[in-house]
N, C-alpha and C positions, 0 to 999 in steps of 0.2 A: 521727204519724210512724211508719212501719213500722220494725221492728227485724229484725236478722238473727240467727237462732239457729243453733246448731250443727246441721249437716245440711241447712239450708235452701239453696236455689239462688239465685244472683245472676242478674240479667238478662244474657244473653249474646247475641252475634250469632246470626242464624239459621244453620242448617246450610248453606243455599245461599250465604250471604255468606262463611262459612268456607271452603267448597269453592272459591269463586271466588278468594279470596286464596291459598289453598294451590295452586290450579292455576296462578295467575299466577306465584307464587314458584317452583314447580317448572319452569314454562316458562322463566323467567329463568335458573335454574341449569342447566337442560338446554342452553340456548343457550351459556352461558358455558363449560360443559364441552366442547361440540361445537367451539367456536372454539379452545380450548386443544389438544384432541386433533387437530383438523384441522391446526393449526400443526405438530405433531409429525409427522403423516403426510406433509404436503406437503414437508417438508425431511428426512425420514428417510433418503433415499438419500445425504445428505451424510456420514452415518456411515461410508460406505465410502471416503471421500476421505482423502488424506494432507494434506501441506502444500503451499501454493501462494503465490507472490509473497512478501509480507513476513511470512508466518506464522513463518518461521524467525527473523526479526529480533526478534520479541517473545517467542519461546519457546526453541527449541533453541540459537540462537546469541546468546542474551541472558545475560550474566554474572549478572544479578540474578535473573531468572526461574528459571534452573536451580539457584539456591541454595534454592529453595522458600521456606518461611517465613522463613528467615534473611536472604533478600534483600529482604524487604518494606520494611525501613527505608531501604535505599539506593534502592529504587524511588521512595519518597516524597520523597527528598531530592535527586533528580537529574531531568534531563529524560528523556523516554521513549526517546531514542535512545542514551543514555549506556552502558547495559548492553551494547548491540550493538557499540558502538565499542570497548569494553574487550576484546571477543573478536576484534578485528581487522576489524570491519565497516567499510564505506566511511564516509569523512568526509562530513558533510552540513552545509549552511549554514542549516538550519532547526532550531529547537528547539521541541519540543512538551512540554507538561506535562499528561499524561493518565495519571496513575498507577493509577487504579482498575482498568482492564482488565488491566494488567500484574500487579497484586496478585492478581486472580482467576486469572491464568495461573500465578503462583507457587504459589498454594494447590493448584491442580490438579497441578502438577508435583511438589509435595511428596509426594503420595500415589500418583500414577499415572505419574510420570516422562514419558518421551517416548512417549505413546500418543495418536495423532491423534484417534481416534474420541471420546475423552473430552472433548477440547477442542471438537470439533464438537457433541457432545451439550450442552455448556454453552451454546453459541450458540443451539441450538434451544430450550433451556429458557428463555433470556432472551427470545427472540422470542415464544414462546408466552405468557409472562407479560405481555409488552407488548401483545399482542393482547387478552388478558383484561382488563388494566387500561384499555385504550382503550375496550372495551365498557362497563366499569363507569363510566368518566368520562362518556361520551356519555349514558349512562343517567341521569346526574344533571342533564343540561341540559334546559332547557325546549323540547323538540323533539317532533315527532310520534313516536308509539311505534314506528313502523317504522324510523326513522332509526338508532338505535343498532345494531341487528343488520345493517342494510343497509350502513352505513359500515364496520363491523367486518369484514364479509364481503369488501368491496372491498379493505380494507387487508390482510387476510390473504392474499388471492389475488394481489396485485400482484407481477409478476415482477421489478420494480425492486429488490426486497429481496434478491435472490439473492446479490449481492456481499457484503452485510453478514452474512448468515447463513452462506453457504457458505465465505467467506473468514474464517478464524479471527481474523485481525487486525481484522476488522470489528466486533469486540466493543465497541470504544470507541463506535461509533455506536449499537449495540444498547443498551448501558448508559445512554448519555446520554438516549435517547428514553424508555426505561423509567422512569428516575427523574424525567424531565421530566413524564411523564404521571402518575406516582405523586404528584408534588407538586401537580399540578392536581386530581387526585381527592381527595387528603387535604384540600386547601383547601376543596373543595366540601363534603366531609363535615363539616368544622369549622363551616361555616355552617349546616348542617342538624341537627347533633347537639350540643346544648348540654352534655350530660352528659360527653362526651369531647372537647369543643371544644379544650382546651389540647393534648391528646395529638395530635389530628389536625393542629393548627396547627404543632406542633413537628415532626411527621412530614413535613409539607409543606416546611418551611424546610430541614430536614436533607436531604431528598430532592433539593431544588434544589442544595444544596452538592455532593452526590454526583454529580449530573448534570454540574456544572461540572468536577469531578475526572475525569469520563469523557471529555468533549470540550467545547471552547470554545463550540460553537454553541448550547449550552444557555442562553447569555446572552439569547437571544431571549425567554425566559420573562418577563423584566422588562417586555417590551412586550406579549406575548400574554396574559399572565395578567390584567392590568387590562382588556384589551380583552374578554376572555371575561366578566368581571364586568359590564361595560357592556352587553354584548349579551344574555347568558343570565340573569344575576342582576338585571338592570335597575337596577343601582346608578348613582348620579350620579357625575359626574367626580371630585368631591372624595373620595368614598368609594373609588373605584377607585384613585386615587393614594395614599391613605393605606394601602390594603391591600397595596401593593407595597413599602412602606418597609422592612419586615423583610428582604425578599429583596434589596433594594439593599444593606443592611448586610452580608448574607452574601456578596454579590458582591464588595464592597469588601475583605472579609476574604480571600476567594479571590484577588483581584487582588494584594493585598500578598504573600500566600504565593507566588503564581506569580512575582511580581517578584523576591522574595528568592532564588528558586531558579534561574530561567532568564533573568531580566532582562526588559527591556521590548520587545526587538526582536521584532515580530510579522511584519514584512514579509519577503518573499523577497529575497535578495541573490545573484543568480546571473547569470553572464555567457554564458548560452546560452538559446535559445528552448526547448530541451528541458527545462531546469530552471526556466524563468521564462516563463510564457505571454505576459507583456507586455514581453518583452525588447526594448529599443530602440523601444518604441512611444510615440507622442505621445498627447495627450489624446484626439484624434479616433479614433485607432486603438484605444486602450485601451477606451474606452466604447462604441465601435462594435462591437468584438469581444464585449464583455460583453452587449450587447443580443442578439447572435446566440447566445451561450452560454445566455442565458435562454430564447430560442426553442427551442434544442436540448433544454433541460430539459423544456419543455412537450411537445415531441415524444415524449420518453421516458416522460412521465407518461401520455400518451394512447395511444401506440403503442410499447410496450417491446419492440421486436424490429427488428433483431437486437441482442443485448446484447454489449458488448465491454468488456474490463477497463480500457481507456484511450481517451480521445477528444481527446488533445492534438494539437499541430501536426503536420500540416495536416488532421486529421480535421475540425477546425473552423478554417478559415483566418482570418487577420487581416482585419478589415474596418474601413473608415473610416465616420464618421457621415454622410458625404455620398453614400454609395452607396444606390441605390433599395431594396435588400433591407433594409439597415440602418435606413433611415428608416421603412420599413413596420414593422419589428420594434419600433423605439422607440415609434411611434404605438400599436401594439398593447399594449405593456406599460403605457404611460401610460394608455391607455383602460381597461385592466383594473384598474389601481391606482385610478383615479378612480371607476370603478364600485364597486370594493370599499369605498372610503372613503365613498361616498354611502350604500351599503347598511349600512355599520357605523353611520353617523350615524342611520339609521332602525332600528337594532338588528336587522338582518336577518342570520341565520346564514350565508347564502351569502357575504356580505361577509367574515365571519370566515374562511371557508375560503379565499377568494382572498388575503386579506392574510396568512394563516398561511403560504401557499406562498411568497409574495414575501419575507416576513420571514425565513423559513428559508434561502432562497437568497441573501439579501443578505450572509450571513456567508461563503458559499463561492464566490460568483461574482466577487469582487474589487471590488465596488462601493465599499466603504469601506476595507477592508484586504485585502491578499493574504497569506493565512496559509499558503500552500503548497498543493500539489496542483493537479491540472488538472480538467477536466470529468470527473466520475466518477459512476457510478450510486449509489455510497454516499452522495454528497452530497445525493441526493434522498430519502434515507430519512426524515428528519424532515418534509420538505415533502410527502411522499406522504400523511402523516396528514391534512394540510389538504385535499389533493386528494381523499382518500377521503370526507371529510365533505362536501366540495363536490359531488362526483359523486352521493353518496347523496341529497343534497337536490334536485339537479336531476332525478334519476330519480324521486324521490318526487312532485315537483310535476308531472312529465310524466305519471305514472301516474294522477294525479287527473283527467285528461281522459278516461280510460277509463270506461265504464259501471261502476257499483259492483260488479256481479256478475263483471266480468272483471279487476278490479284484482289480486286474489290470483294469478290465472293469469299476469297480465302480470309480476308480481314474480318468480314462479317461472321464467318464460321468460328474463327478463333475467339472473337469477342463474345459470341453466343455461348460457346463452350465455357469460357471463363465465368460468364454470368450464371450459367446453370450450376457450375461447380462451387461458386463462392457465395452467391446471394443466400441460398438456404443455410449455409454454415454460419454466416454473419447474423442472419435473422434469428436463428435458433440460439446462438451464443448470446445475443443481446438479452433474450428472455431469461437465460440462466443467471444473468447478473441482476435479477430482480431484487434479491435480498440475500442475507447471509445464509439462510436456510437452503435456498435453491442452489446457490453457488457452492458453498462449502461442502454440503453433503453430496451434491451431484458430482463434483470434481473428484471426490474421494474414490469414486468408482472408475475414474478415468486415469488417475495418476499412475505413473510407472514406478512409484515407490517413494514419494515425498513424505517424510515424517511430519513435516509442517502441515501438509494438506490433511493427513490422517488425523492429527491431533485437533485441528480446527474443525473438522467434520464432527468429531466426538463432542467437542465443546458446544457446537450448534445443536446437536442431538440432545445433550443434557438440558440446554435451555428449552428446547422443544418439549421435552418431557415435563418440565414445570408448567408449560402453557397448556398441554394436552394430557391431562391425568388419565384419560381412558386408554391411551396408547403408550403410557410411560414404560411399561415392561418391554415393549417392542423397541422403543427408543434407547432404553438402557442397554439392551442386548446388542444393538447395532453400535452404540457408542463404545462398548467394551471391546468389540471386534476391532474397531479402528485404533483404539488405544493400544491394544496388543501389537498391532502392526507398527505403530509409532515407536513403542518401546523396543521392539525387536530391531529396529533400525538404529535408534539412538537410546541406549540403555540409561543414560544420565540426562534424559529429557525432562527438565524441571516442570514445564507447563503440563506435560502429559501426566506426570505423577500427581500434580495438583488436581487435574481432572479425574484421575483415578480416585483420589480422595473424595471429590464431589460425588462421583458415581456411587461408591460404597457407602458414603454417608446417606445419600438419598435412599439406598436400599436398606439402610440400618444394619449393614454388615460392618460393625464397628471395629472389630479386630483388623479386618483387611483395610479399612479406611485409615486406621492408625499406622499400619505398616506402610501404606502408600505415602502417607504424610511424612513418615520418617525418612523415606527415600528422597522426597523433595527437600526436606530439612537438611539432609546430608550434603545437598548440592549448594543451596543458598540458605544458610541457617537463619539469617535475620530478614529474610524477604517478607514483604507485607502480606503476600498470599499465604505464607506459612503461618503467620500470626493469625490472620483472618480465619483460616481453616482450623487452626488449633482451637480457637474460641468456639467455633461452631460445633466441632466434634466434641468438645467438652460439654456443651449444652445437651448434646445427644446422649452422652454418657450419664449426665445428670438425670435426664428424663428416664433412661433405662434403670438408673439406681432407684428412683422413686417408685417405679413400677414393681421392681423386685421387692422393695420394702412393703408395698401394699399387698404383695403376694406372700408375705411373711418369710421371704427368702433373704434373711439378713446378711448372710455371708456374701451372697452375690451382690446385694445392694452396696455393701462396703467396697467390694471389688470395683464396681462401676464408678462409685463416687470418688475413689482414690485415682482412678484413671482420669476422671474429670479434673481434679485438682492438679494432677500431673501435667495435663495438657494446658490448663489455664489456672495458674496459682491465684489469680485475682477473682476467681469465681466464688463469691461469698455464699451463693446458694448451695454449692457443693460442700463447702466447709460446714455450713449449718446442717445439711443433710447428714453428714458424717456424725455430727454431734447427736442428732436425733436417734440414729440407728444405735450408736454406742450407749446412749441413755436407755433405750429400750432393752438392750442386752444387759443392763446393770453395770456397765463399765463406765462409771460416773467420772472418774479421774480423767480418762481419755476424752470423754464427752466434754468436760470442762475445757480442755485444750482446743478442741475443734470449735466450740462456741466462742472462745476467746478470739480465735483467728477470724471467725465470721464477723464479730463485733469490731475488730480492728479494720476490716475491709469495708464494713457498712455500719458505722457507729450510730446511725439514726433509725435503726429498726428496733422498735421496742420489744418485739417478740424474740429477737436474738438475745437481748439482755435478760429477758424473763426466763428463757430456757437455760441461759448460763447460770442464773440464780438458782433454778431448780436443781441443776446438775451439781453445782457447788454445795448446795445444802445437803444433797444426798451423799456427797463425798466428804461431808463434815468440814468443808472449808467455809465456815460461817461468815467470816468478815468479807470474803469475796462474794458470797451470796447476798449479804446485806447491801454491798455496793452495787451489785447488779440490779437488785430490785429498786434501789433508789434511782438508778439510771433509767429504768423502765418507766417509773412514774414521772421522771423529769421530761421524758419524751411523750408520755401519754398519761395525763393526770388521772383519768377515769378508769385506769386499768385496775379493776377491783381485786383480782386474784393477787396481783403483785403487792397491792396495799395490804391485803390480809397476811400474806407471807412475811412482809416486812414487819408488821405488827407483832406476829408470833415470835420472830427472831429477836425482837426488842425485849420480850418478857424474860 
C-alpha cells in the first residue's frame, strides 16, 4: 500500500478536464449574469416613469405604506385595500390579503419617501432575480442543455411582462412568482445536496409561504410541484404526494391566517358588469365566456400586440356555450388539456409546460372562483413561465430536424428574430406606462371595445383640461367621444355618467350636467360622487342665478336658484339669493320664507338676519322684523342700519 508523505502529490484530474469544468462553469455564470443584466437593460426606461393606475393606492395614498416601518404591523393585520380606504379611497367590495408587496413599499417609503424611480427600480430588481432563479431552476431539471438558456431567454423577452414590471403595483405578481420559483429551486437543491438538505428544504417551504403572502395564485404550487417531481425527478406517485405534505401544512396555516384577517369571502359581489365580468350570466354564458377568455390569453402569449391595460366588457364580449366560436374554443382547450395530461403520464416536459399554463390560468379566469379583476396581462405573468418552457422545448425539437452543422445558426436566427420582434414592443410599452395620461388616453385608441378603458381615458382628459386651459376645448371634445363609446357599451355605467356630469359642468352646460347626474343617481342614489357633484352643480346654478339677477332677468335668476336648492338643499347662499330676488320683485312674504331658511342653515350671518328684517317689515310682520334686527345687532353690534331700523320699529 502506498503512503502519502509531506510534499507528495495526490492523483488529480487532468488539466484538460479541469479546463472543461472551469469553462462550463464560467459559461454558466456568464449566461446567468447576461440574463440578469439583460433584464435591467430591457426595463431600464421604466425608471423615467411616475405613477399609473393603482400605484397611488398602494403607495402615496395608502395610510400604512406612508408610515414606513411603523405601518408594517397594520399592513400585516388588515386587507390590502384598508390603508387606501383610510385615506379616503373608494370603497370596494373585494378584500385582498397580499401584505408582502405593501411591506416592501413601506420599507422603501421609509428611506426614499415619494420617489417613483426607487419603486420602479425595486420592480426591475425583483424581475431580474426571477429571471435568474428561473434559469437556475430549469438548469436542475433533466432536460437537454439548450433548454435552460433558451427558455430563460424567451421568458425574459416576452412583452406580456410589461404590466407587472412597469406598473409598480404589479409587484405582488413579481414577488409571488419569484418566491414560487425559489421554492421549486430550493426543493430541487434539497434533493441533490445532502449536506444542506434541511436548509434548502426549510428555504423552499418558507419561500412558498412568502409567495402566498404575495398573491393567492401561488397556491398552484401544491399541484405543480409534485407534477414536476413526477416528470423531472422520475419519482413515483406516492413519493410525489408525500413531498407536497409540508407545503399543504403551510398553506393551511396561511389560509387560517387569511381567514382570521379578511374572512372567507373570495367571490366578487358587484351589481354591474363593469365590476363583475359574469354579472347576471347563467352557467352557459359564464363558462362560454371563460373559454373565450382562455383563448384570448393564448393569443396574448403567442402575439402580445397590441397591449392594453384592461380587456373587460366588451373587449371580450359575453358568449354562450352553444355558439360556434365558443364550441371551437372549448374543444381546443379540452384537446390541449388531454394532450398535456397524456404527455405528463409519459413524463414528457412538454406536457408540464401545457399544464403549467392552464393551472396558472385556472386561478384568474374564473373557472373555480372569481377572485376579482378582469382579463389582464398581469394574470399571464405566472403562466408565461410555462409558456416559455413549452416554446423552448418545441423550438429545440424543431431544430433537431436541421443538419447538425446548421443547428447553432438556427438557434441564433430564432433568438435574433425574437429579439427584433419583442424588444421594441417591450421598450415602447414601458414608456406608455409613464403616467395615467400616457397610459389611459393612449390605450383608448388601441382597445377593441373596453368600456372601462374608454371611461378612464375620458377621466384622464378631464383632468388634463383642468391642468391645460389653453387646450381644454380639445380635451373636452375628446373626452366626450370616449364617454359616448363607454355609455354605448354599458348604458348604466355609473362612473361614466359621473364623468359626463363633470364634463358638462366644466362647459357650464347645466341642464345636460343635471340630466347626466340624474342618470348616475338612478344607479347609486346615495353614492358619495352623487352628493359631491350635486353640491358642485348647485354652486354653478347659484353662480348662474346671480349673473341673471345682475342682468335684471329675475325670472331666470329664480329658476337657476331653485335648481341650486333642489340639488343641494343645504346651500344657504342659494336660499338667500332667492330671498333677494323675491324682495326685489316686491314679493316680500315669499322673501321672508327664503331668508328664514337661509338663517336656519347659517344663523351667524348678520346680513341674512338684516335682510330678513327688511322683508318682514315690508310684509308688515313687525314682530318678526324686530327679532331679526335684534339678531343682526347681536352678531354685529356696529351694524348702523339695523340699529336705525330697530329704533324706528320701537316708536
